[in-house]
C-alpha positions in Angstrom: -22.5 32.5 26.5 -24.4 29.4 26.6 -23.7 26.1 25.1 -25.7 23.0 24.7 -24.3 19.4 24.7 -26.5 17.0 23.0 -25.6 13.4 24.4 -27.1 10.5 26.0 -26.3 8.1 28.8 -23.5 5.6 28.6 -21.9 7.4 25.4 -18.1 7.3 25.8 -17.8 9.9 23.0 -20.1 12.0 25.0 -18.0 11.7 28.1 -14.8 12.5 25.9 -16.6 15.7 24.7 -17.6 16.7 28.3 -14.0 16.3 29.4 -12.9 18.7 26.5 -15.4 21.2 27.5 -13.8 21.1 31.0 -10.5 22.1 29.6 -11.6 25.2 27.7 -10.3 28.4 29.3 -13.4 30.4 28.3 -16.3 30.7 30.7 -19.7 29.6 29.3 -23.0 28.1 30.6 -23.3 24.5 29.8 -26.7 22.7 29.3 -26.7 18.9 28.8 -29.7 17.5 26.8 -30.1 13.7 26.8 -31.6 12.9 23.4 -33.3 9.9 24.6 -34.2 11.1 28.1 -36.8 13.8 27.7 -40.0 13.5 29.8 -41.8 14.1 26.4 -41.7 11.1 24.2 -42.3 13.0 21.2 -39.3 15.6 21.9 -37.0 12.4 22.3 -38.1 11.0 19.2 -37.3 14.2 17.4 -34.0 14.6 19.1 -32.9 10.9 18.5 -33.7 11.5 14.8 -31.8 14.5 14.6 -28.8 13.7 16.6 -28.9 10.1 17.2 -25.9 9.1 15.0 -24.3 12.4 15.3 -23.7 12.9 19.2 -22.0 14.5 20.9 -23.1 17.7 19.3 -22.4 20.9 20.7 -24.7 23.9 19.8 -24.0 27.6 20.5 -26.5 30.4 21.0 -26.8 31.2 17.4 -27.7 27.7 16.4 -24.4 26.7 14.9 -23.3 23.1 15.7 -20.0 21.4 16.3 -20.5 17.5 15.8 -18.0 14.8 16.7 -15.3 14.2 15.9 -13.4 17.2 17.3 -10.4 17.9 19.4 -9.7 20.6 22.0 -8.3 22.9 19.2 -11.5 22.6 17.1 -13.6 23.2 20.3 -11.8 26.3 21.3 -12.2 27.6 17.8 -15.9 26.9 17.8 -16.3 28.6 21.1 -14.1 31.7 20.1 -16.1 32.0 16.9 -19.4 31.9 19.1 -18.5 35.0 21.2 
């Protein structure tokens, strides 16, 4: 299973979300996407518009998203529903 964490640098909520992801017992591949750090400025603009006030956001392979705020229980439920 693959998950994407949409975040950006110096985002303390994103750091909290990453810490929660480390506590999950299920194995998954995690891709970090910095919404403001794309090499393509147009792509960054799209991501910032979509996620700028919602990060951190976790997205599963089917496209379902879990936006902040969430706790470990909500994250585990999201991941189990994603399997």
